[in-house]
Structures are given as structure tokens and as C-alpha cells.
C-alpha positions as CSV (number, residue, x, y, z in Angstrom):
1,M,0.0,-0.1,-0.2
2,R,1.3,3.4,-1.1
3,I,1.1,6.1,1.4
4,S,1.7,9.3,0.2
5,S,3.7,12.3,2.0
6,S,0.8,14.4,1.9
7,T,-1.6,11.8,3.4
8,M,1.0,11.1,6.4
9,Y,1.1,15.0,7.0
10,D,-2.7,15.2,7.0
11,S,-3.0,11.7,9.4
12,G,-0.3,13.3,11.8
13,I,-1.7,16.6,12.2
14,A,-5.2,15.6,12.6
15,A,-4.0,12.9,15.2
16,M,-2.5,15.9,17.1
17,Q,-5.6,17.9,16.6
18,R,-7.8,15.1,18.2
19,Q,-5.3,14.9,21.2
20,T,-5.2,18.8,21.5
21,E,-9.0,18.8,21.5
22,S,-9.5,15.9,24.2
23,L,-6.9,17.7,26.3
24,L,-8.6,21.2,26.1
25,Q,-11.9,19.5,26.9
26,V,-10.5,18.1,30.3
27,Q,-8.8,21.6,30.8
28,Q,-12.1,23.3,30.2
29,Q,-13.9,20.8,32.6
30,I,-11.3,21.4,35.4
31,A,-11.6,25.1,34.8
32,S,-15.3,25.1,35.0
33,G,-15.7,22.6,37.6
34,R,-18.5,20.9,35.6
35,R,-18.4,17.3,33.9
36,I,-21.1,18.5,31.2
37,L,-19.8,21.3,29.3
38,T,-22.4,20.7,26.3
39,P,-25.5,18.4,26.0
40,A,-23.1,16.2,23.7
41,D,-20.9,15.2,26.7
42,D,-23.8,13.5,28.2
43,P,-27.1,13.8,26.6
44,V,-29.2,11.8,29.3
45,A,-27.6,13.5,32.2
46,A,-28.0,16.9,30.4
47,A,-31.6,16.5,30.1
48,R,-31.9,15.6,33.8
49,V,-30.0,18.7,34.7
50,L,-32.6,20.9,33.1
51,E,-35.4,19.1,34.5
52,V,-34.0,19.8,38.0
53,K,-33.0,23.5,37.3
54,Q,-36.7,24.3,36.4
55,P,-38.1,23.4,39.7
56,Q,-35.0,24.8,41.3
57,A,-35.5,28.1,40.1
58,L,-38.9,27.9,41.1
59,N,-38.1,26.9,44.8
60,E,-35.6,30.0,44.5
61,Q,-38.5,32.3,43.7
62,Y,-40.5,31.0,46.4
63,G,-37.6,32.0,48.8
64,V,-37.8,35.4,47.6
65,N,-41.6,35.4,48.3
66,I,-41.2,34.2,51.7
67,G,-39.0,37.0,52.4
68,T,-41.4,39.4,51.1
69,A,-44.0,37.8,53.0
70,N,-42.2,37.8,56.2
71,D,-41.5,41.6,55.5
72,S,-44.9,42.4,55.2
73,L,-46.6,40.3,58.1
74,A,-43.6,41.6,60.6
75,L,-44.7,45.0,60.1
76,E,-48.3,44.2,60.4
77,E,-47.6,42.4,63.7
78,S,-45.7,45.3,65.2
79,T,-48.3,47.8,64.0
80,L,-50.7,45.8,65.5
81,G,-48.4,45.7,68.8
82,S,-48.4,49.5,68.7
83,I,-52.3,49.6,68.3
84,S,-52.6,47.4,71.3
85,R,-50.4,49.4,73.5
86,L,-52.1,52.5,72.5
87,L,-55.8,51.2,73.3
88,Q,-54.6,50.0,76.9
89,D,-53.5,53.8,77.3
90,V,-56.8,54.7,76.2
91,R,-58.2,52.2,78.8
92,D,-56.1,53.4,81.4
93,I,-57.5,57.0,80.9
94,A,-60.8,55.8,80.8
95,V,-60.3,54.0,84.4
96,N,-58.6,57.3,85.7
97,A,-61.6,59.3,84.5
98,G,-63.8,57.5,87.0
99,N,-61.7,58.8,90.1
100,P,-64.4,60.9,91.8
101,V,-61.6,63.5,93.0
102,L,-61.1,64.7,89.2
103,S,-62.7,68.0,88.6
104,Q,-64.3,69.0,85.3
105,R,-60.9,70.6,84.2
106,D,-58.9,67.5,84.8
107,R,-61.6,65.2,82.9
108,A,-61.2,68.1,80.0
109,S,-57.3,67.3,80.3
110,L,-57.9,63.5,80.0
111,A,-60.1,64.0,76.8
112,N,-57.4,66.2,75.1
113,D,-55.0,63.4,75.6
114,L,-57.7,61.2,74.2
115,R,-58.0,63.3,71.1
116,G,-54.4,62.7,70.5
117,R,-54.6,59.4,71.0
118,Y,-57.2,59.1,68.4
119,Q,-54.9,61.0,65.8
120,E,-52.2,58.7,66.4
121,L,-54.4,55.8,66.1
122,L,-55.4,57.0,62.6
123,G,-51.9,57.4,61.6
124,L,-51.3,53.7,62.6
125,A,-54.3,52.7,60.9
126,N,-52.8,54.2,57.5
127,S,-49.4,52.5,58.0
128,V,-47.3,51.8,54.8
129,D,-45.0,49.0,54.4
130,G,-41.5,48.8,52.8
131,G,-43.0,48.5,49.1
132,G,-45.3,51.6,49.8
133,Q,-48.4,49.6,49.9
134,Y,-50.9,50.7,52.8
135,V,-51.0,47.7,55.4
136,F,-54.9,47.6,56.1
137,S,-56.4,48.8,52.8
138,G,-57.2,45.1,51.6
139,Y,-56.5,44.2,48.0
140,Q,-56.5,47.8,47.4
141,G,-52.6,48.3,48.7
142,G,-52.5,52.1,46.9
143,T,-55.4,53.2,48.4
144,R,-55.3,55.3,51.8
145,P,-57.6,53.1,53.9
146,F,-58.9,55.5,56.4
147,N,-60.0,59.3,56.1
148,E,-61.7,61.2,58.7
149,S,-64.9,62.6,56.8
150,A,-66.0,64.8,60.1
151,P,-64.8,64.9,63.6
152,G,-65.3,61.7,65.5
153,T,-66.2,59.7,62.1
154,V,-63.6,57.9,60.1
155,V,-64.5,56.2,56.6
156,Y,-63.1,53.0,55.2
157,N,-62.0,53.2,51.5
158,G,-60.2,49.8,51.1
159,D,-62.0,46.7,50.3
160,Q,-62.5,43.3,52.5
161,G,-59.9,41.2,51.1
162,Q,-56.2,40.0,52.1
163,R,-53.5,40.2,49.7
164,L,-51.7,36.7,49.1
165,I,-48.0,35.9,48.2
166,Q,-47.3,32.1,47.0
167,V,-44.6,30.8,49.3
168,S,-45.0,27.0,47.9
169,A,-46.3,25.0,45.2
170,S,-49.2,24.3,47.2
171,R,-49.6,27.2,49.6
172,R,-50.6,30.9,49.5
173,I,-50.1,33.1,52.7
174,A,-52.2,36.4,53.8
175,V,-49.8,39.2,54.2
176,S,-52.3,41.8,55.1
177,D,-55.8,42.1,57.1
178,A,-58.6,44.4,55.7
179,G,-59.0,47.5,58.0
180,V,-62.6,47.1,58.3
181,D,-62.2,43.8,60.3
182,V,-59.2,45.1,62.3
183,F,-60.7,48.7,63.7
184,Q,-64.3,48.7,62.6
185,R,-66.1,45.2,63.1
186,I,-66.1,45.7,66.8
187,L,-69.3,44.6,69.0
188,T,-70.5,47.0,71.3
189,G,-71.6,46.0,74.8
190,N,-70.8,42.2,75.6
191,G,-70.8,41.2,72.0
192,T,-74.4,40.0,72.3
193,F,-76.1,43.1,73.5
194,A,-75.3,46.6,75.1
195,T,-76.6,48.4,78.0
196,G,-77.0,52.1,78.2
197,A,-78.4,54.6,80.7
198,S,-81.2,57.2,79.6
199,G,-79.4,60.5,79.2
200,T,-82.5,61.9,81.7
201,N,-81.4,59.8,84.6
202,T,-81.2,61.6,88.0
203,G,-80.5,58.8,90.3
204,T,-77.2,57.2,91.2
205,A,-77.9,54.1,89.6
206,V,-75.2,52.2,87.3
207,I,-75.9,49.2,85.0
208,D,-73.1,46.8,84.2
209,V,-72.8,45.3,80.7
210,G,-74.8,42.3,81.3
211,V,-74.0,38.6,80.6
212,V,-75.6,36.1,78.5
213,L,-76.0,32.6,80.3
214,D,-77.7,30.5,77.4
215,P,-77.1,31.7,73.9
216,V,-79.6,29.1,72.6
217,K,-82.2,30.8,75.0
218,W,-81.1,34.1,74.1
219,N,-81.8,33.5,70.2
220,V,-85.3,32.2,70.6
221,A,-87.7,33.4,68.2
222,G,-89.8,35.2,70.9
223,N,-87.0,37.4,72.0
224,S,-87.0,41.0,70.7
225,K,-83.2,41.6,71.7
226,D,-84.7,45.2,72.7
227,Y,-85.6,46.1,76.1
228,T,-86.1,49.1,78.4
229,V,-85.7,48.6,82.4
230,R,-87.9,51.3,84.1
231,F,-87.9,52.2,87.6
232,S,-90.5,53.6,89.8
233,V,-89.7,55.1,93.6
234,N,-93.4,55.0,95.3
235,G,-93.3,55.4,99.2
236,G,-89.8,54.4,99.8
237,A,-90.3,51.2,97.5
238,T,-88.4,50.9,94.3
239,T,-90.0,48.7,91.7
240,Y,-88.8,48.4,87.8
241,D,-90.4,46.8,84.7
242,I,-88.9,45.5,81.6
243,I,-90.5,46.9,78.5
244,D,-90.5,45.2,75.1
245,N,-89.4,48.1,72.8
246,V,-90.9,46.1,69.8
247,S,-94.2,45.1,71.1
248,G,-94.6,48.0,73.6
249,N,-95.8,45.5,76.1
250,S,-94.4,44.8,79.7
251,L,-92.1,41.4,79.5
252,L,-93.2,40.5,83.0
253,T,-97.0,40.8,82.6
254,G,-97.4,40.4,78.7
255,V,-99.6,43.4,78.5
256,A,-99.2,47.2,78.3
257,P,-97.2,48.4,81.0
258,A,-99.3,49.4,84.1
259,A,-99.1,52.2,86.4
260,P,-96.6,52.0,89.1
261,P,-95.7,50.1,91.4
262,Y,-94.3,47.8,88.9
263,P,-94.1,43.7,89.0
264,R,-90.5,43.6,90.5
265,T,-88.9,45.0,93.5
266,Y,-85.4,46.5,92.9
267,A,-82.6,45.9,95.2
268,S,-79.5,47.5,94.6
269,G,-76.6,45.4,93.0
270,S,-79.2,42.0,92.8
271,S,-79.6,40.8,89.3
272,I,-82.3,41.8,86.9
273,A,-83.0,38.4,85.0
274,F,-84.8,37.9,81.5
275,S,-86.7,35.0,82.8
276,Q,-89.7,34.4,84.9
277,V,-91.6,31.0,86.1
278,G,-94.7,32.9,85.1
279,P,-97.4,33.9,84.0
280,P,-96.1,34.8,81.6
281,L,-93.5,32.2,81.4
282,F,-90.2,32.9,79.5
283,D,-86.4,32.4,79.9
284,F,-84.0,34.4,77.6
285,G,-81.0,33.3,79.4
286,A,-79.7,36.8,80.1
287,Q,-79.3,39.0,83.1
288,V,-77.9,42.2,84.0
289,A,-77.2,43.8,87.1
290,V,-78.2,47.3,88.5
291,A,-76.2,49.1,91.5
292,G,-77.1,52.4,93.2
293,T,-80.0,54.4,93.9
294,P,-82.2,55.0,90.9
295,Q,-84.9,58.0,91.0
296,N,-88.4,57.7,89.7
297,G,-88.6,57.6,86.0
298,D,-84.9,56.5,85.7
299,S,-84.2,54.0,82.7
300,F,-82.0,51.8,81.2
301,T,-81.8,50.0,77.8
302,I,-80.8,46.8,76.7
303,K,-80.2,46.4,72.8
304,T,-78.6,43.9,70.3
305,S,-74.8,44.9,70.1
306,T,-73.9,46.5,66.8
307,N,-70.4,47.2,65.1
308,Q,-68.7,50.3,66.4
309,D,-65.5,51.2,65.1
310,V,-62.8,51.9,67.8
311,F,-62.4,55.6,66.4
312,K,-66.0,56.3,67.5
313,T,-65.3,54.6,70.8
314,I,-62.6,57.0,71.4
315,D,-64.4,60.0,70.1
316,N,-67.2,59.0,72.5
317,L,-65.4,58.5,75.2
318,A,-63.5,62.3,74.8
319,S,-66.8,63.4,74.2
320,L,-68.3,62.2,77.7
321,L,-65.3,63.6,79.4
322,E,-65.6,66.9,78.0
323,S,-69.2,67.1,78.7
324,S,-70.1,65.2,81.9
325,S,-70.4,66.9,85.2
326,G,-69.5,63.4,86.9
327,G,-71.8,61.4,88.8
328,A,-73.7,58.3,87.6
329,A,-74.0,59.4,84.1
330,L,-70.1,59.7,83.8
331,T,-70.1,56.2,85.7
332,N,-72.5,54.5,83.0
333,G,-70.8,55.9,80.1
334,L,-67.5,54.8,81.3
335,V,-68.7,51.4,82.1
336,G,-69.7,51.3,78.3
337,A,-66.6,52.5,76.8
338,Q,-64.1,50.4,79.0
339,R,-66.3,47.4,77.7
340,N,-66.0,48.5,73.8
341,L,-62.3,49.2,74.6
342,D,-61.9,45.9,75.9
343,N,-63.9,44.4,72.8
344,A,-61.4,46.4,70.4
345,M,-58.3,45.0,72.4
346,D,-59.7,41.5,71.8
347,S,-60.1,42.0,68.1
348,I,-56.8,43.5,67.7
349,L,-55.2,40.6,69.4
350,T,-57.3,37.9,67.4
351,I,-55.9,39.4,64.2
352,R,-52.4,39.7,65.7
353,A,-52.4,36.4,66.7
354,S,-53.5,35.4,63.5
355,A,-50.5,37.4,61.9
356,G,-48.3,35.4,64.4
357,S,-49.3,32.3,63.4
358,R,-49.0,33.1,59.7
359,L,-45.0,34.5,60.5
360,K,-44.6,30.8,62.2
361,E,-46.0,29.1,59.0
362,L,-43.5,31.2,57.0
363,D,-40.8,30.0,59.0
364,S,-41.9,26.2,58.3
365,A,-42.2,27.2,54.7
366,K,-38.6,28.7,54.8
367,S,-37.1,25.8,56.4
368,G,-39.0,23.6,53.5
369,E,-37.6,25.9,50.8
370,E,-34.0,25.7,52.1
371,E,-34.2,21.7,52.5
372,L,-35.8,21.5,48.6
373,A,-32.8,23.8,47.7
374,L,-30.1,21.4,49.2
375,Q,-31.8,18.7,47.7
376,Y,-31.6,20.3,44.1
377,S,-28.0,21.4,44.7
378,Q,-27.0,17.8,45.4
379,T,-28.9,16.5,42.7
380,L,-27.1,18.9,40.2
381,S,-23.8,18.2,42.0
382,R,-24.2,14.3,41.3
383,L,-25.2,15.2,37.4
384,Q,-22.6,17.5,36.7
385,D,-20.2,18.4,39.0
386,L,-16.4,17.0,38.1
387,D,-14.7,14.4,39.7
388,Y,-11.1,16.4,40.1
389,A,-9.1,13.4,40.8
390,K,-10.4,11.6,37.9
391,A,-10.0,14.7,35.6
392,S,-6.8,15.3,36.8
393,S,-5.5,11.7,36.0
394,E,-7.1,12.3,32.9
395,L,-5.6,15.7,32.1
396,I,-1.9,14.0,32.7
397,Q,-2.9,11.1,30.0
398,Q,-4.3,13.6,27.6
399,Q,-1.1,15.5,27.7
400,A,1.1,12.5,27.6
401,N,-0.9,11.5,24.4
402,L,-0.3,14.7,22.8
403,E,3.4,14.6,23.4
404,A,3.4,11.3,22.1
405,A,1.6,11.9,18.8
406,Q,4.0,15.2,18.4
407,K,6.9,13.3,19.0
408,S,6.1,10.6,16.6
409,F,4.9,12.9,13.8
410,A,8.2,14.6,14.1
411,K,10.4,11.4,13.8
412,I,7.9,10.2,10.9
413,A,8.1,13.9,9.3
414,G,12.1,13.7,9.4
415,M,12.4,10.6,7.7
416,S,14.4,10.6,4.4
417,L,15.3,8.2,1.6
418,F,18.6,10.3,1.3
419,D,19.4,9.0,5.0
420,Y,19.8,5.4,3.5
421,L,21.8,6.5,0.5
């Protein structure tokens, strides 16, 4: 077989290029730390790498979302803590206002303090997070949630939604709460009914917030849930009747109220039960207590609890301190205000606890995200990371192969017939 000189040179050069290419391949693997530089290096492993990188990138985004959600909820929880402390201060003022040694000027000073707390609360209700979104505006993060349309009247401009952030493939976390739930949906009284004193009362009697002994009985069809307890003082005896404000009849007799004396005798501090063995027989499972000395014609109301925003509660309390000259009227107003403040603090505490539980859930989600990130990293490392010991050995081998190819080519290229003549 004849081999031309050009064929010999071409074959030698091609061999050296292949060895150089193999050496360069190993060198690039060592430099990058990757076994797979192109899909052709390992098509099956390269496809698997793509399959792993897609959920890995999604998991990284979940990690970013968890951080964002954590920041938002931490701010909300902190704001709710500030609101709780503010409302506790307001309640302390209400308790202090009941001190009989205070003058009208002293109470006016307390009212002025309450006006300042009112404005502070309005500012907290309009808090903004790090992203410029209002914390308590529902879905409408760019809308200022609360505006004062008139003194003591605050209007909510947001909606009732909660902004959600996806923190895992199957979980979205609420990172806000609607301001209407935080500040406005607060029931008056004991949450079932609210008691109140008539503005024309002249005695020293004070009514408590009342208690529901059996919610099922209170909610029976025959209960109007709207009553007036009216007192009569006649000949040294104090009696009272319970008037159903819906029917206009006496709850105790079942007919139109009669002239005094009334069906029941009053004793200071005793309970006024909304039950009777008859006739007529009824049991609405509730009672209130009145203490002090009522005057003839004094009355108290018992009505179904309604929602009253915390701004109105503080404004009413300030107005009470500004206008009241003391006595039973002040005491009755303070009893109701303190109860409404307690309800507001309970509402804030419930929402704050919810935010805290979501923060705890985010901690669990973060741990899950970190575990997945580790698993993805380990899988990718197994698929594409380079075995440096093996690669170093291969690099030495490829260098030897290239040197051998170069030396053999030099020997062959230097051969000449004239060396043998």
C-alpha cells in the first residue's frame, strides 16, 4: 500500500488535533468544575439537569416570596402591637377618669389626651409597608384606607380582601388584613347585647354590661332583644318593669305597662333576670345587674350589639369627659366605653395572633424551601459536578498522548530516503 507524503502529514496533524481537543476538553472541565460542558458530553444527564433546574429556579422564587411575606407580616404584627399598647393607654385613661376626686378641668385634660391618641391611632391605621403599600387597605394597597370625613367619623376606603403571596407550590399566605376587620367590625357591649343609661336619669344607679347565660335561649324566636328597664320610686319602695320596645308591652306581664308600682322590687346590686316562672313564662338566658339608687322614671336600655369602630369609641369617650359633670351618667358612660375598648383590644389581639401564626408558618415554609434547595443542589452536583481526581489523572494522560503524537509525528516527518543512500 502506498502512502503519500501528504496523507502522512494530514493524518499526523489530525491525530495531534484530536489529542489537543481532548486535552482542551479536560482543561475546560477542570476550569469550570463541570463534567458536562455541552449536552453532547452526556445527553441523558444534560436532560436531567434541565429537569432539575426548572423546579430549582421556582423554589428560589418561593424563597424570595417568603422573605417578602415575612417582611410584610412582621410590619403588620409590629403595628398591631403598637395599636394594642395605644388602646391599653386609652383604657387606663378611661379608668382614671372615673376617679371622683377629678375636677371637670381634669377630665377635659384627659379628653384632650384622648384626642391626641385618636389621631395617633388614625396614623397607625394608615401605616405603609416597605413597598409603599398600605397595610390595612385590603387588595387596594395603593389606596389610603382611612379618612376622617367629620370629627369622630372615620370612613374606610379599602376593601375586605387580603393580599396573598405564593410561598410554595401548594400554599399562599395572607400578608395583610382588611382594616374594616381590624378597626370597625367591633361589637358593642358584651358582644351579644349592649346596655345603656337614659340621658335623663337623675339617680345614682349604674348598670353593668350584662351577661348571656345561655346563647340558645337568648336567640329564641320570641326574644325581641330590645328592652327598657324602667324604675319607679313610690313610698320608699323601688320597683321596676321590663318593657319590650318592639311590642310596647311589659315583658313581665305580657300586656301594656301598668301604672307603678311595677311587678318587681329592686334591690341595689341584684341581678335583673330576663326569665320568669310565670305567668307569663319566659327564659331568655340573660341578666344584667344595676347598683345604686335610681330615681323615679330612671331607665336603662338593653339592645342587640352593633358594630362600632374603635375611632368612634375613643371619640365618644373624649366627648363624655368633655361634657359630663360626673355622677352616675359619667360612670355609666365609662362602663360602656371600657367594655367597648376591651372588645377592640380583643379584636386586635385575635388578628395579631393570626398574623403571628402566619409568621410561624412562614418559618416552616422557609425551612422546607431550604431543604428543597439543598436537595436540588445535591442532585445537580451528582449530575454535572466534576470528579477532580479523575479529571486530573485524565489531564496527565491527555498531555502524555499529545506529547507522544507530537514526537511520533516529528520522527516520521524527519524520515528521508537520502538517509539510507
